[in-house]
Steps between C-alpha positions, in 0.01 A plus 500: 500500500765270384442159335639350824254673722213414242599133525498512876157658504361250236555189715261618785251622262509166308461319817202720612328452167545120489367471867196718406424273203521194724282675758243561235497146405417404859853389597599710809662471850317476808216293375614179672683205392169303415370777265839541340514113438158510359578777260816324386308176454234672293753671280685169455166324400413760258842478344476123475161531340633748245820289425284173456259672265774646286686166480184337385455776246858462375463125487188544293697719267771225460237232444334726229832547329522871583806484725666768302248751608566459869786749550276783358221394724730484803607865427128594478420324823766697688411830344131472570559426864735805538250732312226375741711584797595844374143593428395404855807642689624795298219742601584611859857349468659659198267793455195639680687453834339622812841558647623728219561794733743277696656366203564835346666619819753215507863620443550260212459550122171445346634220270605308806150515650340400165753216470431378849124508426520322163775240559287288746230470241745383237661270753175337589407473135817316426434259794145432351635459158760243623233318674249478211754445214693226689247215443451608135865481428521180691242336269670647199842356600334165558434475122828657355857473593595725803827646408665729760480795264118451448429461874705815571307702229169364650611622854598837352178546309303410827674783680482749227154430355286698749719813506389683186128415531520617863643826395236559245227384742628769748441776241159356397388473873611854557293618193196299617532628850533872386175452298325309776571761779332764279198291416231532764348153422828305434420253796160419341642449153775285634246289701283451198798397279634260776147350531480447122845327524386268771192408303722439190730273692204306644351462155834411345557226771159358437548497131836333542341232737223434246743483206733244690215287612532145361869557399765281651793651697746432221299687241427779735859545579592514120227749445616715777857485353369601154328810654822599693704454188273719301516759775871491521538541124267806507702655785823446322364665174348795691792550748830448323712493809310171598629368174853601580492335828358188346773498234759540778367185687405267209782603237772647744469833325756730659380796314137428616602463858707838483211687344253362754729590786579853358124584465431335850754722675479805299119555530476488881805740524331748269159475684683552840694800377172649328308469832773641707527815268130565535422334839317811668275538200446122475378478859287808450335349206431175674356664807298787382133450535224563251428864396182617688267726311288751700140380544192688575393467860261222532141570587402403854318171539401268773806373710582129450479283802825414661477138413436585126784749483743261665398224266557712203848578626573132523381433147705777371815376668431152352484671148811714562718214590499233225741277686255484796200451289656222280623303806179523683247504212652227297234263623223729381648507150535122499135471620369698210725307264378165633138606464562613146664168407210308650240720332667460155603131513307340802635302784457168324686609198792659699552172703463273204729703261823495726506880529528473873863373524518161672113432454375328191183289531275357236135612455348205675718538795417882544124412457530232775683761730231760433397530871855521619605753241212725600587465859873607443433783247408767757814448681684600201360845541545477868871428463521813270319715753713385798811599299386864448554672841570868429396561856778278636786752502279819492584608848870458459493680167401823673870518628608849556132629448383271788466815733212605271334171553560503863371847554194477273186609685345163442516170679712198426187331352450762238880495400517128479166462343600733217800287424285178502226666301745608225610133477143387469419761233778345271398147585144578452560639152693195398245273644219685321679483165575130556133439578384670179746305296391178656134554456557618130692167448203293616606411842232408745388803727528295829877419404558852399367610848738247668794642305414858601449419866821295506704782344350784721485289820852379484630847408311667777605249770869483428536870408358581835737257672796645315386862579452419868860356507639816327303726731629321807865488380551755230848543327527884469878502437525310180735640234342320203120436446609142409579431863140529613327426163680176420685390814277639786360263752135611447515418130663180555268373769200618307595369162632160601221460754250574216659268257518218750137552600375514140684167431355352821146620447513394132599148619213495753254614239604235255470232776171626606364496135615135456347395828193715553438636149514841323260681744723437799805608316312821392423560882859468581607732216261764634554460867869461528588825330238680713665348815839609375372852447331528837801361680735747335274792563467397866879503531522848338229641723683363807814684389312823420316497837824439692651799336855537366801693668499872427250785527180483310471117491249465778138439435 
């Protein structure tokens, strides 16, 4: 095929891949103008928050006298955003493609196909880099003369910065994917590492809040600038191209800019050519499953009940999908982390130390609010339980295997009950661990009971409601699990409803504690979650008894 024909074939392939990426991010035609405007508004809000935060960070560096470190930090911010995008989107887009048989049959050169699949990732990476580096460069040029050459160099660096890291991230992602598909328990390992990362982030934010308590805004801004400056210096020393980019912006170094541009353009080209040369084997390495060893026949034993077998199946699916588990079990991780923090430091010390951002009370105030604090504490755990709804998207996640669910020789009650029971098993384990931690930390047994009842009751009620909605209106035609796990109606209704109910009942409990005393608030904390659970279970039972479309769903 001639270069002209390859160019003609490249344009529609690029358009297809760009639309595919936008579709995966939730921007698609046919969703209605209101949803499209809502998605656009959410994207604009997130962009505005990121820009404001980076402007404050850059201003802090200027106030700390570390303005010279901003160009390297701007290059780092753009590079990290592109690397994160590649790690998320490269598997299934560049390699490990489900449509590889169709791709291989296209009458176009392989390098054209690879270029069409990698170019949109680089393009989105450049857009993210420009968005994140612009406020940092603006803060930098607010403190130094903004010559046309320096501004042009900053713009060029913003465009070039993510290209080389994204190319390297593509190869690293390929290597990790090739190892993961051969590792039988890769999902469980990834889930455990992700949970540890969440705990580390929570612990770090608490430590930062405690360290910044009692410090005025100006001093905190300068301290943040010092930390950012140290990070920028470390990046420049460990990654020489960042130093080249910084020299091009600060000093107008033409040699530094040319070297940075050469590396940024050459590395993606080499990676693309290497992938094109070995594309069939690359896809085979990224899609081959674990090697199965012959096992001796299992000795016969008593058959498990349908409910137990289906529940184990649901738990295995949660463990095999880290994305699903992290989104719908994050509240359980936060629950255990909150119980550990209370056991180690105590509620009084946490409120008085300023470790909870925005809350800093003296010891006398905390002691005077003892009844209100005990009344509100169980709803921290209720809030975490209401956020952990693995049952919410579980019917929709059946997708192409839904015919197995529809034709199973059990009623709808057993199928839906197994999905709810799996959610309760996970929530029960988290609640039990939290209860042990609270008791070990000296929390009163009655207060621990209220915390457990609030967590389990809110989880049961709103998981049942979300599951009932998903069973009534399942989305079995999704193309990405995030459609039903993050943006599905059942999860949104269940989570938002649970959060609002938790805040409302916490306010009611605190009000009752102030008006009628601790015994009345304890009664509210025990009765309200039970009422939520019974209401949710009644809704789910009504859906199960009504039956769902398709054979095998009747009672």
